N, C-alpha and C positions, 0 to 999 in steps of 0.2 A: 501548586507545582507548575513549573515551566516545561513546556513541550516544544519540540520542533516538529513541523508538519511537512509532509511530502505529498503533493497532489499527483495522481496518476489518472490517465484516461485510457481505458481498455476498449479496443475497437469491437464492433459487433460480431466479428468472426471468431472471437475468443469465447469459448463456451464456459459455463459456470465451473466445471471441474478443473479446467486449465487455470482459470483465474484464481480459484481457491488454492491450487497447488503453488502458483507463483507467490501469492500472498503469504502462504505458510512458510515458504523458503525465506522470504524477507523477514518474517517474524522470528524464525528460528536463528538465523545467522546474523542479523543486523539489529535486532531488538525493536523492530517496528510492530505496532499494533493497529488494528483497524479502528478508525475513528468514525468514518461515515462512508456510505455507498449510495450513489444515486444512479438509477437505471433510467435511461432515456428511451423514448419511443422507437428510435432507430436502432436500438440494441446496444449502444455504447454505454459504458459504465464510467462514472466519475468516482474515483476512490480517493479517500483522504486517509493517509497513514500518519501515525504520530508515535513519538518516543520521547522519553524524558531527557531533558538536557543534563549532561554530566560534564565534568571538567576535562576528562580525558577524551581524545578523539575516538569516534566510532566509525565503522565502515558505512559507506554510502549505499544508495540503492544500486542494484545491478539489474540490467535489462536483458 
């Protein structure tokens, strides 16, 4: 299957619950799913979202 990916970087001041809520909203309304999370020593998170490629346009990420 083919996927499109969207990398996100969450700053250290975003707590875990807020990050989870933001990602849940993206999953619910835009079809994104969590592919990978990296937590760095300074508290930043590198998040990789993915969704299947389809022929019809889908909404993008909202920040």
